Biopython code that builds the backbone (N, CA, C, O; Angstrom):
import numpy as np
from Bio.PDB.StructureBuilder import StructureBuilder

atoms = [
    (1, "MET", "N", (64.611, 15.956, 114.386)),
    (1, "MET", "CA", (65.228, 15.716, 113.102)),
    (1, "MET", "C", (64.249, 16.116, 112.007)),
    (1, "MET", "O", (63.041, 15.920, 112.146)),
    (2, "VAL", "N", (64.768, 16.676, 110.921)),
    (2, "VAL", "CA", (63.944, 17.154, 109.820)),
    (2, "VAL", "C", (63.727, 16.029, 108.825)),
    (2, "VAL", "O", (64.666, 15.314, 108.477)),
    (3, "ALA", "N", (62.487, 15.869, 108.364)),
    (3, "ALA", "CA", (62.162, 14.827, 107.391)),
    (3, "ALA", "C", (62.820, 15.158, 106.060)),
    (3, "ALA", "O", (63.028, 16.327, 105.735)),
    (4, "ALA", "N", (63.147, 14.118, 105.288)),
    (4, "ALA", "CA", (63.806, 14.292, 103.993)),
    (4, "ALA", "C", (62.981, 15.170, 103.060)),
    (4, "ALA", "O", (63.536, 15.982, 102.319)),
    (5, "SER", "N", (61.662, 15.014, 103.092)),
    (5, "SER", "CA", (60.817, 15.832, 102.212)),
    (5, "SER", "C", (60.894, 17.303, 102.604)),
    (5, "SER", "O", (60.829, 18.175, 101.737)),
    (6, "GLN", "N", (61.032, 17.592, 103.899)),
    (6, "GLN", "CA", (61.159, 18.979, 104.337)),
    (6, "GLN", "C", (62.479, 19.575, 103.867)),
    (6, "GLN", "O", (62.528, 20.735, 103.458)),
    (7, "VAL", "N", (63.550, 18.787, 103.924)),
    (7, "VAL", "CA", (64.849, 19.257, 103.444)),
    (7, "VAL", "C", (64.773, 19.513, 101.954)),
    (7, "VAL", "O", (65.276, 20.528, 101.474)),
    (8, "SER", "N", (64.141, 18.591, 101.203)),
    (8, "SER", "CA", (63.994, 18.770, 99.759)),
    (8, "SER", "C", (63.200, 20.036, 99.459)),
    (8, "SER", "O", (63.578, 20.818, 98.586)),
    (9, "ASP", "N", (62.090, 20.240, 100.187)),
    (9, "ASP", "CA", (61.291, 21.449, 99.991)),
    (9, "ASP", "C", (62.114, 22.686, 100.311)),
    (9, "ASP", "O", (62.037, 23.686, 99.597)),
    (10, "SER", "N", (62.899, 22.627, 101.376)),
    (10, "SER", "CA", (63.736, 23.759, 101.758)),
    (10, "SER", "C", (64.762, 24.056, 100.681)),
    (10, "SER", "O", (65.003, 25.220, 100.360)),
    (11, "LEU", "N", (65.362, 23.030, 100.125)),
    (11, "LEU", "CA", (66.341, 23.226, 99.063)),
    (11, "LEU", "C", (65.686, 23.873, 97.852)),
    (11, "LEU", "O", (66.253, 24.784, 97.250)),
    (12, "GLU", "N", (64.495, 23.408, 97.494)),
    (12, "GLU", "CA", (63.768, 23.995, 96.363)),
    (12, "GLU", "C", (63.446, 25.462, 96.640)),
    (12, "GLU", "O", (63.603, 26.312, 95.764)),
    (13, "ASP", "N", (62.998, 25.755, 97.850)),
    (13, "ASP", "CA", (62.680, 27.135, 98.221)),
    (13, "ASP", "C", (63.914, 28.024, 98.129)),
    (13, "ASP", "O", (63.851, 29.138, 97.609)),
    (14, "LEU", "N", (65.036, 27.521, 98.638)),
    (14, "LEU", "CA", (66.266, 28.307, 98.580)),
    (14, "LEU", "C", (66.699, 28.568, 97.146)),
    (14, "LEU", "O", (67.092, 29.683, 96.805)),
    (15, "LEU", "N", (66.626, 27.544, 96.308)),
    (15, "LEU", "CA", (67.009, 27.732, 94.910)),
    (15, "LEU", "C", (66.118, 28.755, 94.226)),
    (15, "LEU", "O", (66.614, 29.624, 93.510)),
    (16, "ALA", "N", (64.823, 28.666, 94.432)),
    (16, "ALA", "CA", (63.898, 29.620, 93.830)),
    (16, "ALA", "C", (64.180, 31.025, 94.356)),
    (16, "ALA", "O", (64.197, 31.995, 93.598)),
    (17, "HIS", "N", (64.397, 31.114, 95.649)),
    (17, "HIS", "CA", (64.639, 32.404, 96.282)),
    (17, "HIS", "C", (65.926, 33.047, 95.763)),
    (17, "HIS", "O", (65.965, 34.256, 95.534)),
    (18, "LEU", "N", (66.933, 32.280, 95.584)),
    (18, "LEU", "CA", (68.238, 32.798, 95.169)),
    (18, "LEU", "C", (68.375, 32.916, 93.655)),
    (18, "LEU", "O", (69.379, 33.426, 93.159)),
    (19, "HIS", "N", (67.377, 32.451, 92.926)),
    (19, "HIS", "CA", (67.378, 32.497, 91.459)),
    (19, "HIS", "C", (68.594, 31.805, 90.863)),
    (19, "HIS", "O", (69.154, 32.259, 89.865)),
    (20, "GLU", "N", (68.994, 30.702, 91.483)),
    (20, "GLU", "CA", (70.149, 29.946, 91.008)),
    (20, "GLU", "C", (69.705, 28.909, 89.988)),
    (20, "GLU", "O", (68.542, 28.507, 89.962)),
    (21, "SER", "N", (70.622, 28.488, 89.165)),
    (21, "SER", "CA", (70.337, 27.407, 88.224)),
    (21, "SER", "C", (70.191, 26.113, 89.006)),
    (21, "SER", "O", (70.609, 26.028, 90.160)),
    (22, "HIS", "N", (69.604, 25.117, 88.385)),
    (22, "HIS", "CA", (69.396, 23.826, 89.042)),
    (22, "HIS", "C", (70.583, 22.905, 88.774)),
    (22, "HIS", "O", (70.420, 21.756, 88.364)),
    (23, "ASP", "N", (71.743, 23.423, 89.008)),
    (23, "ASP", "CA", (72.989, 22.695, 88.832)),
    (23, "ASP", "C", (73.238, 21.833, 90.069)),
    (23, "ASP", "O", (72.937, 22.247, 91.188)),
    (24, "VAL", "N", (73.784, 20.645, 89.868)),
    (24, "VAL", "CA", (74.036, 19.727, 90.982)),
    (24, "VAL", "C", (74.943, 20.374, 92.023)),
    (24, "VAL", "O", (74.739, 20.180, 93.222)),
    (25, "ALA", "N", (75.934, 21.133, 91.589)),
    (25, "ALA", "CA", (76.846, 21.779, 92.533)),
    (25, "ALA", "C", (76.106, 22.797, 93.405)),
    (25, "ALA", "O", (76.442, 22.964, 94.578)),
    (26, "VAL", "N", (75.114, 23.468, 92.849)),
    (26, "VAL", "CA", (74.340, 24.432, 93.616)),
    (26, "VAL", "C", (73.530, 23.711, 94.686)),
    (26, "VAL", "O", (73.483, 24.146, 95.837)),
    (27, "TYR", "N", (72.888, 22.595, 94.298)),
    (27, "TYR", "CA", (72.132, 21.811, 95.279)),
    (27, "TYR", "C", (73.045, 21.358, 96.411)),
    (27, "TYR", "O", (72.679, 21.447, 97.583)),
    (28, "ALA", "N", (74.218, 20.878, 96.066)),
    (28, "ALA", "CA", (75.150, 20.381, 97.086)),
    (28, "ALA", "C", (75.587, 21.506, 98.023)),
    (28, "ALA", "O", (75.665, 21.306, 99.235)),
    (29, "ALA", "N", (75.873, 22.680, 97.472)),
    (29, "ALA", "CA", (76.301, 23.805, 98.300)),
    (29, "ALA", "C", (75.179, 24.260, 99.235)),
    (29, "ALA", "O", (75.421, 24.539, 100.409)),
    (30, "ILE", "N", (73.966, 24.332, 98.716)),
    (30, "ILE", "CA", (72.839, 24.755, 99.549)),
    (30, "ILE", "C", (72.544, 23.704, 100.610)),
    (30, "ILE", "O", (72.233, 24.043, 101.752)),
    (31, "GLU", "N", (72.639, 22.443, 100.241)),
    (31, "GLU", "CA", (72.414, 21.380, 101.226)),
    (31, "GLU", "C", (73.430, 21.486, 102.362)),
    (31, "GLU", "O", (73.071, 21.337, 103.529)),
    (32, "ARG", "N", (74.696, 21.743, 102.028)),
    (32, "ARG", "CA", (75.720, 21.902, 103.073)),
    (32, "ARG", "C", (75.410, 23.109, 103.962)),
    (32, "ARG", "O", (75.587, 23.048, 105.178)),
    (33, "LEU", "N", (74.947, 24.206, 103.353)),
    (33, "LEU", "CA", (74.604, 25.391, 104.123)),
    (33, "LEU", "C", (73.443, 25.094, 105.075)),
    (33, "LEU", "O", (73.485, 25.477, 106.244)),
    (34, "VAL", "N", (72.409, 24.414, 104.574)),
    (34, "VAL", "CA", (71.255, 24.077, 105.410)),
    (34, "VAL", "C", (71.674, 23.144, 106.542)),
    (34, "VAL", "O", (71.269, 23.351, 107.686)),
    (35, "ARG", "N", (72.464, 22.136, 106.250)),
    (35, "ARG", "CA", (72.909, 21.199, 107.296)),
    (35, "ARG", "C", (73.765, 21.898, 108.349)),
    (35, "ARG", "O", (73.632, 21.634, 109.544)),
    (36, "ALA", "N", (74.642, 22.790, 107.897)),
    (36, "ALA", "CA", (75.480, 23.528, 108.849)),
    (36, "ALA", "C", (74.608, 24.426, 109.727)),
    (36, "ALA", "O", (74.829, 24.527, 110.934)),
    (37, "GLY", "N", (73.620, 25.075, 109.113)),
    (37, "GLY", "CA", (72.700, 25.902, 109.884)),
    (37, "GLY", "C", (71.936, 25.090, 110.912)),
    (37, "GLY", "O", (71.780, 25.507, 112.060)),
    (38, "GLU", "N", (71.457, 23.916, 110.486)),
    (38, "GLU", "CA", (70.719, 23.042, 111.406)),
    (38, "GLU", "C", (71.600, 22.583, 112.561)),
    (38, "GLU", "O", (71.112, 22.397, 113.676)),
    (39, "ALA", "N", (72.897, 22.400, 112.304)),
    (39, "ALA", "CA", (73.811, 21.952, 113.356)),
    (39, "ALA", "C", (73.937, 22.974, 114.486)),
    (39, "ALA", "O", (74.290, 22.623, 115.612)),
    (40, "ILE", "N", (73.647, 24.245, 114.176)),
    (40, "ILE", "CA", (73.724, 25.276, 115.215)),
    (40, "ILE", "C", (72.339, 25.796, 115.596)),
    (40, "ILE", "O", (72.214, 26.802, 116.294)),
    (41, "GLY", "N", (71.304, 25.100, 115.131)),
    (41, "GLY", "CA", (69.949, 25.448, 115.542)),
    (41, "GLY", "C", (69.189, 26.385, 114.623)),
    (41, "GLY", "O", (68.154, 26.918, 115.023)),
    (42, "LEU", "N", (69.667, 26.605, 113.402)),
    (42, "LEU", "CA", (68.969, 27.462, 112.441)),
    (42, "LEU", "C", (68.364, 26.603, 111.341)),
    (42, "LEU", "O", (69.072, 25.832, 110.692)),
    (43, "ASP", "N", (67.057, 26.732, 111.130)),
    (43, "ASP", "CA", (66.439, 25.987, 110.036)),
    (43, "ASP", "C", (66.530, 26.803, 108.746)),
    (43, "ASP", "O", (66.993, 27.944, 108.758)),
    (44, "ALA", "N", (66.091, 26.216, 107.643)),
    (44, "ALA", "CA", (66.200, 26.867, 106.332)),
    (44, "ALA", "C", (65.449, 28.199, 106.306)),
    (44, "ALA", "O", (65.914, 29.164, 105.700)),
    (45, "LYS", "N", (64.291, 28.250, 106.961)),
    (45, "LYS", "CA", (63.524, 29.503, 106.987)),
    (45, "LYS", "C", (64.277, 30.597, 107.722)),
    (45, "LYS", "O", (64.229, 31.761, 107.323)),
    (46, "SER", "N", (64.965, 30.238, 108.780)),
    (46, "SER", "CA", (65.772, 31.219, 109.517)),
    (46, "SER", "C", (66.906, 31.733, 108.645)),
    (46, "SER", "O", (67.197, 32.929, 108.632)),
    (47, "LEU", "N", (67.544, 30.827, 107.918)),
    (47, "LEU", "CA", (68.625, 31.226, 107.020)),
    (47, "LEU", "C", (68.107, 32.189, 105.955)),
    (47, "LEU", "O", (68.758, 33.188, 105.649)),
    (48, "LEU", "N", (66.941, 31.891, 105.391)),
    (48, "LEU", "CA", (66.337, 32.769, 104.386)),
    (48, "LEU", "C", (66.024, 34.147, 104.960)),
    (48, "LEU", "O", (66.276, 35.163, 104.313)),
    (49, "ARG", "N", (65.476, 34.180, 106.167)),
    (49, "ARG", "CA", (65.168, 35.464, 106.798)),
    (49, "ARG", "C", (66.435, 36.299, 106.974)),
    (49, "ARG", "O", (66.426, 37.509, 106.750)),
    (50, "MET", "N", (67.507, 35.655, 107.370)),
    (50, "MET", "CA", (68.762, 36.374, 107.569)),
    (50, "MET", "C", (69.254, 36.957, 106.246)),
    (50, "MET", "O", (69.703, 38.102, 106.195)),
    (51, "LEU", "N", (69.167, 36.168, 105.183)),
    (51, "LEU", "CA", (69.582, 36.651, 103.867)),
    (51, "LEU", "C", (68.651, 37.764, 103.381)),
    (51, "LEU", "O", (69.108, 38.752, 102.805)),
    (52, "ASP", "N", (67.353, 37.602, 103.613)),
    (52, "ASP", "CA", (66.380, 38.626, 103.213)),
    (52, "ASP", "C", (66.633, 39.955, 103.904)),
    (52, "ASP", "O", (66.383, 41.018, 103.336)),
    (53, "ARG", "N", (67.127, 39.891, 105.122)),
    (53, "ARG", "CA", (67.392, 41.120, 105.892)),
    (53, "ARG", "C", (68.724, 41.757, 105.513)),
    (53, "ARG", "O", (69.127, 42.761, 106.102)),
    (54, "GLY", "N", (69.409, 41.174, 104.527)),
    (54, "GLY", "CA", (70.625, 41.805, 104.018)),
    (54, "GLY", "C", (71.932, 41.157, 104.425)),
    (54, "GLY", "O", (72.999, 41.646, 104.054)),
    (55, "MET", "N", (71.877, 40.070, 105.177)),
    (55, "MET", "CA", (73.119, 39.406, 105.560)),
    (55, "MET", "C", (73.753, 38.778, 104.318)),
    (55, "MET", "O", (73.062, 38.145, 103.520)),
    (56, "SER", "N", (75.040, 38.948, 104.158)),
    (56, "SER", "CA", (75.739, 38.344, 103.026)),
    (56, "SER", "C", (76.010, 36.865, 103.308)),
    (56, "SER", "O", (75.995, 36.431, 104.460)),
    (57, "PHE", "N", (76.257, 36.105, 102.253)),
    (57, "PHE", "CA", (76.601, 34.698, 102.445)),
    (57, "PHE", "C", (77.869, 34.575, 103.281)),
    (57, "PHE", "O", (77.970, 33.703, 104.144)),
    (58, "GLU", "N", (78.830, 35.446, 103.022)),
    (58, "GLU", "CA", (80.088, 35.404, 103.778)),
    (58, "GLU", "C", (79.834, 35.613, 105.264)),
    (58, "GLU", "O", (80.383, 34.897, 106.101)),
    (59, "ALA", "N", (79.002, 36.593, 105.584)),
    (59, "ALA", "CA", (78.688, 36.852, 106.992)),
    (59, "ALA", "C", (77.921, 35.679, 107.606)),
    (59, "ALA", "O", (78.154, 35.316, 108.759)),
    (60, "LEU", "N", (77.007, 35.091, 106.834)),
    (60, "LEU", "CA", (76.248, 33.947, 107.327)),
    (60, "LEU", "C", (77.169, 32.767, 107.602)),
    (60, "LEU", "O", (77.043, 32.100, 108.629)),
    (61, "LEU", "N", (78.089, 32.512, 106.690)),
    (61, "LEU", "CA", (79.035, 31.408, 106.894)),
    (61, "LEU", "C", (79.945, 31.672, 108.086)),
    (61, "LEU", "O", (80.270, 30.753, 108.837)),
    (62, "THR", "N", (80.357, 32.919, 108.261)),
    (62, "THR", "CA", (81.192, 33.280, 109.411)),
    (62, "THR", "C", (80.426, 33.055, 110.710)),
    (62, "THR", "O", (80.984, 32.540, 111.679)),
    (63, "LEU", "N", (79.146, 33.439, 110.737)),
    (63, "LEU", "CA", (78.309, 33.218, 111.917)),
    (63, "LEU", "C", (78.187, 31.732, 112.232)),
    (63, "LEU", "O", (78.357, 31.318, 113.379)),
    (64, "ILE", "N", (77.893, 30.932, 111.212)),
    (64, "ILE", "CA", (77.757, 29.482, 111.401)),
    (64, "ILE", "C", (79.061, 28.900, 111.928)),
    (64, "ILE", "O", (79.065, 28.107, 112.870)),
    (65, "GLU", "N", (80.158, 29.300, 111.315)),
    (65, "GLU", "CA", (81.468, 28.791, 111.748)),
    (65, "GLU", "C", (81.767, 29.165, 113.197)),
    (65, "GLU", "O", (82.250, 28.334, 113.966)),
    (66, "SER", "N", (81.482, 30.407, 113.571)),
    (66, "SER", "CA", (81.782, 30.831, 114.945)),
    (66, "SER", "C", (80.902, 30.096, 115.951)),
    (66, "SER", "O", (81.367, 29.756, 117.039)),
    (67, "ARG", "N", (79.641, 29.845, 115.608)),
    (67, "ARG", "CA", (78.762, 29.107, 116.530)),
    (67, "ARG", "C", (79.155, 27.641, 116.623)),
    (67, "ARG", "O", (78.959, 27.014, 117.664)),
    (68, "MET", "N", (79.704, 27.090, 115.554)),
    (68, "MET", "CA", (80.152, 25.691, 115.594)),
    (68, "MET", "C", (81.381, 25.544, 116.492)),
    (68, "MET", "O", (81.581, 24.513, 117.133)),
    (69, "GLU", "N", (82.192, 26.592, 116.522)),
    (69, "GLU", "CA", (83.391, 26.558, 117.353)),
    (69, "GLU", "C", (83.055, 26.693, 118.835)),
    (69, "GLU", "O", (83.846, 26.296, 119.691)),
    (70, "GLY", "N", (81.892, 27.248, 119.137)),
    (70, "GLY", "CA", (81.491, 27.435, 120.520)),
    (70, "GLY", "C", (81.977, 28.741, 121.077)),
    (70, "GLY", "O", (82.594, 29.535, 120.367)),
    (71, "PRO", "N", (81.701, 28.977, 122.354)),
    (71, "PRO", "CA", (82.106, 30.244, 122.970)),
    (71, "PRO", "C", (83.623, 30.331, 123.090)),
    (71, "PRO", "O", (84.297, 29.305, 123.188)),
    (72, "PRO", "N", (84.168, 31.555, 123.082)),
    (72, "PRO", "CA", (85.620, 31.694, 123.255)),
    (72, "PRO", "C", (86.056, 31.117, 124.598)),
    (72, "PRO", "O", (85.351, 31.248, 125.598)),
    (73, "LYS", "N", (87.192, 30.496, 124.612)),
    (73, "LYS", "CA", (87.719, 29.903, 125.835)),
    (73, "LYS", "C", (88.409, 30.960, 126.670)),
    (73, "LYS", "O", (89.139, 31.804, 126.150)),
    (74, "ALA", "N", (88.171, 30.906, 127.974)),
    (74, "ALA", "CA", (88.809, 31.856, 128.894)),
    (74, "ALA", "C", (90.293, 31.546, 129.011)),
    (74, "ALA", "O", (90.700, 30.385, 128.961)),
    (75, "ALA", "N", (91.088, 32.578, 129.166)),
    (75, "ALA", "CA", (92.549, 32.394, 129.263)),
    (75, "ALA", "C", (92.955, 31.981, 130.650)),
    (75, "ALA", "O", (94.142, 31.783, 130.913)),
]
sb = StructureBuilder()
sb.init_structure("model")
sb.init_model(0)
sb.init_chain("A")
sb.init_seg("    ")
for serial, (resi, resn, name, xyz) in enumerate(atoms, 1):
    if name == "N":
        sb.init_residue(resn, " ", resi, " ")
    sb.init_atom(name, np.array(xyz, "f"), 0.0, 1.0, " ", f" {name:<3s}", serial, name[0])
structure = sb.get_structure()
């Protein structure tokens, strides 16, 4: 489990990296993204690396969603 201070630091890093305003809605959205990533085994640094390599937010969310659903079920 990730310590609260690490999550806070990760949120700050993401905000700085994305050049977003410090709006409460932005914090909430990034926190949800980080938590969803952690649920499938990706930490904030992994998410940042993926974005740095050119992955779009839409593609990242699609990846997270597909991994949360699990492997396709056999017919």
